[in-house]
C-alpha positions in Angstrom: -1.7 25.6 -16.4 0.7 27.0 -13.8 3.0 29.8 -14.9 6.7 28.9 -14.8 8.6 30.0 -11.8 10.4 33.3 -12.8 12.9 32.9 -9.9 16.2 31.5 -11.3 17.6 28.5 -9.4 20.4 29.0 -7.0 23.9 28.2 -8.3 23.8 25.0 -6.3 20.6 23.8 -7.8 21.6 24.8 -11.3 24.8 22.8 -11.0 22.9 19.8 -9.6 20.4 20.0 -12.5 23.2 20.0 -15.0 24.7 16.9 -13.5 21.3 15.2 -13.4 20.7 15.9 -17.1 24.2 15.6 -18.6 25.5 12.7 -16.5 22.4 10.6 -15.6 20.1 11.7 -18.4 17.1 12.7 -16.3 15.1 15.9 -16.9 13.9 16.6 -13.4 14.4 15.6 -9.8 11.7 13.5 -8.1 10.1 14.3 -4.8 12.6 15.7 -2.2 15.7 14.8 -4.2 16.5 18.4 -5.1 16.2 19.7 -1.5 18.4 16.8 -0.3 21.0 17.4 -3.0 21.1 21.2 -2.3 21.4 20.6 1.5 24.4 18.3 1.0 26.2 20.2 -1.7 26.0 23.3 0.5 27.8 21.4 3.3 24.8 20.4 5.5 24.1 17.0 7.1 21.0 15.0 6.1 19.1 12.0 7.3 17.2 10.6 4.3 14.3 8.1 4.6 13.3 7.1 1.1 11.7 3.9 -0.2 13.7 1.4 -2.2 13.6 2.5 -5.9 13.0 6.2 -4.8 16.4 7.4 -6.1 18.5 7.4 -2.9 21.8 6.9 -4.7 21.4 10.1 -6.7 21.0 12.0 -3.4 24.7 11.5 -2.6 26.1 10.8 -6.1 25.1 14.2 -7.5 26.5 16.1 -4.5 29.7 14.0 -4.8 30.1 15.0 -8.5 29.4 18.7 -7.8 31.6 19.0 -4.8 34.4 17.1 -6.5 34.1 19.4 -9.5 34.4 22.3 -7.1 37.6 21.1 -5.7 36.1 19.8 -2.4 37.4 16.2 -2.8 36.2 12.7 -2.7 33.0 11.3 -1.3 33.5 8.2 0.9 30.4 5.9 0.7 30.0 3.5 3.6 28.3 0.4 2.2 27.7 -3.0 3.9 27.9 -5.3 0.9 30.5 -6.1 -1.7 27.8 -6.7 -4.3 26.2 -3.3 -3.7 29.6 -1.6 -4.1 30.4 -3.4 -7.4 26.9 -2.6 -8.7 27.2 1.1 -7.9 30.7 1.5 -9.3 29.7 -0.3 -12.5 26.8 2.0 -13.0 29.0 5.1 -12.3 31.6 3.8 -14.7 28.9 3.6 -17.5 28.1 7.3 -17.1 31.8 8.4 -16.9 32.1 9.1 -13.2 35.5 8.1 -11.6 34.6 5.7 -8.8 36.1 2.7 -7.1 35.6 0.4 -4.1 37.9 -1.1 -1.5 36.8 -4.5 -0.2 38.0 -8.1 0.2 37.3 -8.9 -3.5 40.4 -7.0 -4.5 43.9 -8.3 -4.6 46.8 -6.4 -3.0 47.9 -4.8 -6.3 44.4 -3.7 -7.2 43.8 -2.3 -3.7 47.0 -0.4 -3.9 46.0 1.1 -7.2 42.7 2.3 -5.8 44.5 3.9 -2.8 46.9 5.7 -5.1 44.0 7.1 -7.1 42.3 8.1 -3.8 45.3 9.9 -2.4 45.9 11.7 -5.7 42.4 13.1 -5.7 41.4 11.2 -8.9 38.3 9.5 -7.5 34.9 11.2 -7.2 33.4 8.4 -5.0 35.0 5.6 -3.1 32.8 2.8 -1.7 34.1 1.1 1.5 32.8 -1.3 4.1 32.5 0.1 7.7 35.0 -2.4 9.1 37.7 -1.3 6.6 36.9 2.4 7.0 37.6 2.2 10.7 41.0 0.6 10.4 44.0 2.8 11.4 45.4 2.6 7.9 42.2 3.9 6.2 41.7 6.5 8.9 45.2 7.8 8.3 44.5 8.1 4.5 41.4 10.1 5.3 43.4 12.3 7.6 45.8 13.0 4.8 43.0 13.8 2.4 41.3 16.1 5.0 44.5 18.0 5.6 44.7 18.8 1.9 41.1 19.7 1.6 40.3 16.6 -0.4 37.7 14.9 1.8 34.4 16.2 0.6 31.5 14.1 1.9 30.6 11.0 3.9 27.5 9.0 2.7 26.3 6.3 5.1 24.1 3.9 3.1 21.7 1.4 4.8 21.9 3.6 7.9 19.3 1.4 9.8 22.1 -1.1 10.3 23.4 1.1 13.2 20.2 0.5 15.2 19.7 -2.4 17.6 15.9 -1.8 17.1 16.2 -2.2 13.3 15.8 -5.4 11.4 19.4 -5.7 10.2 21.6 -4.5 13.0 25.4 -4.6 12.3 27.7 -4.0 15.1 30.5 -2.5 12.9 28.2 0.4 12.1 28.4 1.6 15.7 31.9 2.8 15.1 30.8 5.3 12.4 30.3 8.0 15.1 34.0 8.4 14.7 33.5 10.2 11.4 31.8 13.2 13.1 34.3 13.1 16.0 37.4 13.1 13.7 36.1 15.2 10.8 33.3 17.5 12.2 33.5 19.9 9.2 32.9 17.2 6.6 29.2 16.9 5.8 27.4 13.5 6.2 24.3 12.1 4.6 22.8 8.9 6.1 20.2 7.0 4.0 17.8 4.2 4.6 14.6 2.8 3.1 13.1 1.6 6.4 13.1 3.1 9.9 10.3 3.3 12.4 10.4 5.9 15.3 12.7 3.7 17.5 15.1 3.1 14.6 15.1 6.7 13.4 15.9 8.0 16.9 18.7 5.4 17.2 20.3 6.5 13.9 20.3 10.1 15.0 21.9 9.3 18.4 24.4 6.8 17.3 25.6 8.7 14.2 25.5 12.0 16.1 23.1 13.5 13.5 21.2 15.7 15.9 21.8 18.8 13.7 21.0 17.0 10.4 18.1 18.0 8.3 15.5 15.2 8.2 13.9 14.2 4.9 11.1 11.6 5.0 9.7 10.7 1.6 6.4 8.8 1.2 6.9 5.1 1.8 4.3 4.2 -0.7 5.3 2.0 -3.7 2.1 2.2 -5.7 3.4 -0.2 -8.4 3.7 -3.1 -5.9 0.6 -5.2 -5.3 0.6 -6.8 -1.8 -0.9 -10.2 -1.4 -0.9 -12.4 1.8 -2.5 -15.8 1.7 -3.2 -18.4 4.3 -0.9 -21.3 4.0 -2.6 -24.5 2.7 0.1 -26.1 0.5 2.8 -23.5 0.2 4.6 -25.1 -2.7 1.5 -25.5 -4.8 0.4 -22.0 -3.9 3.8 -20.6 -4.9 3.9 -22.5 -8.2 0.5 -21.4 -9.1 1.4 -17.8 -8.3 4.6 -17.9 -10.5 2.9 -19.7 -13.4 -0.2 -17.6 -13.5 1.4 -14.3 -12.8 5.1 -14.3 -13.4 6.2 -16.9 -15.9 9.7 -16.0 -17.2 10.1 -13.1 -14.7 13.0 -12.4 -12.4 12.0 -12.9 -8.7 13.2 -13.4 -5.2 11.7 -16.0 -2.8 12.6 -15.7 0.8 12.7 -18.7 3.2 13.5 -18.8 6.9 16.2 -21.5 6.8 19.1 -22.6 4.7 17.7 -26.1 4.3 14.4 -24.7 3.1 16.2 -22.5 0.6 18.1 -25.5 -0.9 15.0 -27.7 -1.0 12.8 -25.0 -2.6 15.4 -24.1 -5.2 15.8 -27.7 -6.2 12.1 -28.3 -6.3 11.5 -25.2 -8.5 14.2 -26.4 -10.9 12.4 -29.8 -11.2 9.2 -27.9 -12.0 10.9 -26.1 -14.8 11.4 -22.7 -13.1 15.0 -21.5 -13.4 16.1 -21.0 -9.7 19.2 -20.7 -7.7 19.8 -20.9 -3.9 21.6 -18.2 -1.9 22.4 -18.3 1.9 25.3 -17.6 4.2 26.1 -21.3 4.4 27.3 -21.4 0.8 30.9 -20.8 0.1 31.8 -17.2 -1.0 32.5 -18.3 -4.6 29.2 -20.0 -5.0 27.3 -17.0 -3.5 29.1 -14.7 -5.9 28.5 -16.9 -8.9 24.8 -17.2 -8.1 24.4 -13.5 -7.4 26.2 -12.5 -10.7 23.9 -14.8 -12.6 20.9 -13.3 -11.0 22.1 -9.8 -11.9 23.1 -10.6 -15.5 20.5 -13.1 -16.7 16.9 -12.4 -17.3 14.0 -14.5 -15.9 16.0 -16.1 -13.1 14.5 -16.7 -9.6 16.7 -16.5 -6.5 15.6 -18.5 -3.5 17.3 -17.0 -0.4 17.5 -16.2 3.2 17.6 -12.6 4.2 21.4 -12.8 3.7 20.5 -11.9 0.1 19.3 -8.7 -1.3 20.2 -5.6 0.7 21.3 -3.0 -1.8 20.8 -5.2 -4.8 19.9 -2.7 -7.6 18.4 -5.0 -10.1 15.4 -2.9 -11.3 13.4 -5.6 -13.2 12.6 -7.9 -10.2 8.9 -8.5 -10.9 8.0 -10.3 -7.7 9.2 -11.0 -4.2 7.6 -14.0 -2.4 7.9 -15.0 1.3 7.4 -18.6 2.2 8.0 -17.8 5.9 6.9 -14.8 8.0 9.5 -12.1 8.4 10.3 -10.8 11.9 8.7 -7.4 11.5 7.2 -4.9 9.1 10.6 -3.1 8.5 12.1 -6.4 7.3 9.0 -7.2 5.2 9.0 -3.7 3.6 12.7 -3.8 2.9 12.5 -7.2 1.3 9.4 -6.6 -0.7 10.9 -3.3 -1.9 13.4 -5.2 -4.0 10.5 -5.7 -6.5 9.7 -3.2 -9.1 12.5 -0.7 -8.6 12.0 0.4 -12.2 8.4 1.6 -11.3 6.8 -1.1 -13.4 4.1 -3.3 -11.9 5.4 -5.9 -9.4 4.1 -8.3 -6.7 4.8 -8.8 -3.1 3.3 -12.2 -2.2 3.4 -14.1 1.1 2.0 -17.2 2.6 1.9 -17.9 6.3 0.2 -20.0 8.9 0.0 -20.7 12.6 3.5 -22.3 12.7 5.0 -19.0 11.6 3.4 -17.1 14.5 4.4 -19.8 17.0 8.0 -19.8 15.7 8.5 -16.0 15.7 7.1 -15.6 19.2 9.3 -18.5 20.5 12.4 -16.9 18.9 11.7 -13.7 20.8 10.9 -15.3 24.1 13.9 -17.7 24.0 16.4 -15.0 23.0 19.0 -13.8 25.6 18.0 -10.1 24.9 16.9 -7.7 27.6 13.2 -7.6 28.5 12.8 -4.1 27.0 14.2 -5.3 23.7 11.9 -8.3 23.7 8.9 -6.1 24.5 9.7 -3.9 21.5 10.2 -6.9 19.2 6.9 -8.4 20.3 5.2 -5.1 19.4 6.8 -5.2 16.0 5.7 -8.8 15.4 2.2 -7.9 16.5 2.1 -5.1 13.9 3.1 -7.5 11.2 0.5 -10.0 12.3 -2.1 -7.3 12.2 -1.1 -6.6 8.6 -1.3 -10.2 7.7 -4.7 -10.7 9.3 -6.2 -7.4 8.1 -9.6 -7.3 6.4 -9.0 -3.8 5.0 -6.4 -2.2 2.7 -2.9 -3.7 3.3 -1.2 -0.5 2.0 -3.1 1.7 4.4 -1.9 -0.4 7.4 1.7 -0.7 6.0 2.0 3.1 5.5 0.4 3.8 8.9 3.1 1.8 10.6 5.6 4.4 9.2 3.4 7.3 10.3 1.9 8.0 6.9 -1.8 8.4 6.3 -3.4 7.1 3.1 -6.6 5.9 1.6 -7.5 2.4 0.1 -5.1 1.7 -2.7 -7.1 -0.5 -5.0 -4.0 -2.5 -5.6 -3.7 -5.1 -2.8 -5.5 -8.4 -2.4 -8.0 -7.0 0.1 -8.9 -4.1 -2.1 -9.1 -6.1 -5.3 -10.9 -9.1 -3.7 -12.4 -8.0 -0.3 -12.3 -10.9 2.1 -15.4 -12.4 3.6 -15.5 -12.1 7.4 -17.6 -13.9 10.0 -18.4 -13.4 13.7 -16.0 -15.9 15.2 -16.7 -15.1 18.9 -18.4 -18.4 19.7 -15.8 -20.5 17.9 -13.1 -18.6 19.7 -14.7 -19.2 23.1 -15.0 -23.0 22.2 -11.3 -23.1 21.4 -10.3 -21.2 24.5 -12.6 -23.4 26.7 -11.0 -26.5 25.3 -7.5 -25.2 26.1 -8.8 -24.5 29.6 -10.3 -28.0 30.0 -6.9 -29.5 28.9 -5.2 -27.7 31.8 -8.0 -28.7 34.3 -8.0 -32.3 33.2 -4.2 -32.5 33.4 -4.2 -31.3 37.0 -6.8 -33.9 37.9 -5.0 -36.8 36.2 -1.4 -35.7 36.8 -1.0 -35.7 33.0 0.0 -33.1 30.4 -1.9 -29.8 30.8 -1.3 -28.3 27.3 -1.3 -29.6 23.8 -0.6 -28.4 20.3 -3.0 -27.1 17.6 -3.5 -30.5 15.8 -4.7 -32.3 18.9 -6.8 -29.3 20.0 -8.6 -29.3 16.6 -9.1 -33.1 16.8 -10.8 -32.7 20.1 -13.0 -29.8 19.0 -14.1 -31.7 15.9 -14.7 -34.9 17.9 -12.1 -37.0 16.1 -11.4 -40.3 18.0 -7.6 -40.4 17.5 -5.2 -42.6 19.5 -4.0 -39.5 21.3 -7.5 -38.6 22.3 -8.0 -42.0 23.7 -4.6 -42.0 25.5 -5.4 -38.9 27.5 -9.1 -39.5 27.9 -10.1 -36.3 26.1 -13.2 -37.9 24.6 -14.8 -37.4 28.0 -14.2 -33.6 28.0 -17.2 -31.4 27.7 -15.6 -29.7 24.8 -15.1 -32.9 22.8 -16.9 -32.5 19.4 -18.4 -29.0 20.2 -16.7 -27.7 17.0 -17.7 -30.5 14.6 -19.6 -28.0 12.5 -16.4 -26.2 11.3 -13.8 -27.7 8.9 -10.2 -28.2 10.0 -9.0 -25.3 7.8 -11.4 -22.9 9.6 -10.2 -24.0 13.0 -6.6 -23.5 12.0 -7.5 -20.0 11.0 -9.2 -19.4 14.3 -6.3 -20.6 16.3 -3.8 -18.6 14.2 -5.7 -15.4 14.7 -6.2 -16.1 18.5 -2.4 -16.4 18.8 -1.9 -13.3 16.6 -4.4 -11.3 18.7 -2.6 -12.4 21.9 -5.4 -14.4 23.5 -3.4 -17.7 23.2 0.4 -18.2 23.5 2.4 -21.1 22.1 4.9 -22.5 24.5 7.9 -24.8 24.4 9.6 -26.7 21.7 6.3 -28.2 20.4 4.2 -25.1 20.5 1.7 -26.2 23.0 -1.1 -23.7 23.5 -2.0 -21.9 26.7 -4.3 -19.1 27.6 -3.2 -15.5 28.3 -4.8 -13.0 30.6 -6.4 -11.4 27.6 -8.5 -14.6 26.9 -10.7 -14.0 29.9 -12.6 -11.1 28.3 -13.3 -13.3 25.3 -14.4 -16.2 27.4 -16.8 -13.9 29.4 -18.3 -12.6 26.1 -17.0 -9.1 26.7 -15.1 -9.0 23.4 -16.4 -9.9 20.0 -14.1 -11.2 17.3 -14.4 -10.8 13.5 -12.2 -13.0 11.5 -11.4 -13.8 7.8 -13.1 -16.7 6.2 -10.3 -19.1 5.1 -9.8 -19.2 1.3 -10.5 -22.3 -0.6 -7.6 -24.7 -0.6 -5.3 -24.7 -3.7 -4.8 -28.2 -5.2 -2.8 -29.6 -8.0 -1.0 -27.7 -10.8 -1.9 -24.2 -11.9 -4.3 -23.9 -14.8 -1.5 -23.1 -17.2 0.8 -25.8 -16.0 3.9 -26.9 -17.9 2.3 -25.9 -21.2 2.0 -22.3 -19.9 5.6 -22.3 -19.0 6.7 -23.4 -22.5 4.3 -20.9 -24.2 5.2 -17.9 -22.1 9.0 -18.1 -22.5 11.5 -15.9 -20.7 10.7 -12.3 -20.1 7.1 -12.7 -21.0 6.1 -9.7 -18.8 9.1 -7.5 -19.3 7.2 -5.2 -21.7 4.2 -3.2 -20.5 0.9 -4.6 -21.6 0.0 -1.6 -23.8 3.2 -1.9 -25.8 2.0 -3.7 -29.0 2.7 -4.0 -32.7 5.8 -2.0 -33.9 6.4 -0.6 -30.5 6.8 -4.1 -29.0 9.0 -5.1 -31.9 11.3 -2.1 -31.3 11.4 -2.9 -27.5 12.4 -6.5 -28.1 15.0 -5.4 -30.6 16.4 -2.9 -28.1 16.5 -5.6 -25.4 18.4 -7.9 -27.7 20.9 -5.1 -28.5 21.3 -4.3 -24.8 22.0 -8.0 -24.0 24.9 -8.0 -26.5 26.4 -4.8 -25.1 26.1 -6.1 -21.5 27.9 -9.4 -22.5 30.6 -7.4 -24.2 31.2 -5.2 -21.2 30.6 -8.0 -18.7 28.0 -6.0 -16.7 24.3 -6.5 -15.9 22.0 -5.4 -18.8 20.2 -2.8 -16.7 23.5 -0.9 -16.2 23.5 -0.2 -20.0 19.8 1.0 -19.9 17.0 0.0 -17.7 13.7 -1.3 -19.2 11.9 2.0 -18.6 14.4 3.8 -20.8 14.0 1.2 -23.5 10.2 1.4 -23.3 10.4 5.2 -23.8 12.7 4.7 -26.8 10.3 2.1 -28.3 7.3 4.4 -27.9 8.9 7.6 -29.1 11.2 6.1 -31.8 13.7 9.0 -31.8 15.3 9.5 -35.2 18.2 11.8 -34.3 20.9 12.0 -31.6 19.2 15.2 -30.3 15.8 13.4 -30.0 17.5 10.4 -28.4 19.2 12.6 -25.9 15.7 13.7 -24.7 14.8 10.2 -23.6 14.9 9.8 -19.8 18.0 7.9 -18.7 20.2 8.8 -21.7 23.0 11.0 -20.4 25.9 12.5 -22.4 28.3 9.7 -21.9 25.8 7.0 -23.0 24.6 9.1 -25.9 28.2 9.4 -27.2 28.9 5.7 -26.6 25.6 4.1 -27.9 23.7 6.8 -29.8 24.5 5.7 -33.4 24.0 2.1 -32.6 20.6 2.8 -31.0 19.4 4.9 -33.9 20.3 2.0 -36.2 18.3 -0.5 -34.1 15.4 1.9 -33.9 15.5 2.6 -37.6 15.6 -1.0 -38.7 13.0 -2.4 -36.3 
């Protein structure tokens, strides 16, 4: 055992540790949190890259509390979403920290009350959207605070929004450089969960953080299991995944269009899965109602476009599913990171097919952006496709994208069930040859020179369709040369040829054409190894409706090893928490998260002192809930 460090902590670290324990109820910092907190409390700038669920909020909340206690004023937190502000302020209120937000959800009288508290120095943290922060009125208030020494810190959350290279660029973030220009002596901390090299450099330049200390935590979320499946019947595949793995769990399902969101949510409801839609086309009241239900109710599934989720702090989301391919790895990582924020096992599941690849490439090609921007976006898409088509560990490839080396994780689909691969060189050459023959035949007959995947597969398999007859393709030398392979395998070949850049899909109908890279494959200079397509999924899951009824809500909320009296205590604690949450009109996890309840159930503390040793039980919550908790633990 290592001997304890005899060096006493600095006054800054000692103060931060006291806040961590007394306010938030945690015994120790995680990872780089202590170094980040020390840097900011002492007045230094910081750029923090930390995965979702890694504890980013504490990195500015603890400095805010320490600096405010030292007479250095309020921390202004720049946040892009109303829901995130409300969530954070609610959590701070539960632990006794004076905090507020200014956004469009407040009436004039409420906003005026917040402004009075701000100018009087009564707030420790104020959350505000960038567009409000940069108004002359708000800048004047900050000038007033600064003149009186009451402007202590700027925290810029979701900092990747400032970058045009990022996956969630927001133009209003560009104006945040004014903070450094107007208040150069006020320290700043910028935080994000996702930023590749391009995005990171953009954040530094646009926010003028050249002198900031950079903190890059591991991007690994070992509790998340990554699974990517070839699309066969997406709805059937999704329903089987939910019923077999996540019956009764909270989850988020991402779709690429508003229409698909609405249709998928309605279909899930018909199948007995409690689901709600969320997208920017819904009116603000409906979006708020659905989001509030998702945060407060257990076992609800949100079907959404990417308009939903950034900054949502619900810790017990057990799965995130994608029914459409995201634009890049940053978006995929950010969205999947909304699962398992409590550190408990969670799933990131995605299904995709050739249409996704065609659609994403066409969106890039048809955009009015500059050529350099398009080039970067194609590279980002290629990296995501490489992840989707990988035969090896998904996590290794995901982390490598962010510059982090790792070994096989043992917790992704490829590690758990290594895919079978096959030498697909000959099949690829047949497909490429057929595409070439289409173009040659079209020139000779003055007809179309390119066709989509369905017709190409029909010709390769020798299927005498009306379209084959119409264009005389039965006479091509490639007609029927691929009859030995099933349709699903040909779809996989074409998808991977597009993903590898040997074939490009063009126009509104995604007709296929060769790229320069195809020549090396046709000449036999490049050999290709591809995944063998998985067996199609048909019909209902093996548990079906009976499984849904038997499982009930929250079936997987408790860890598998929590059994007997411990499980009974956990369920009793959850029931108590639900009552408190309803009484306070807040999400249940703001009372205590599941991890804290699990520790209580395991340890069964019998005194207030013992209860105070449980991670997540700070002084304010111990005083507010301690006696009630001991009663629940003693009677269960």
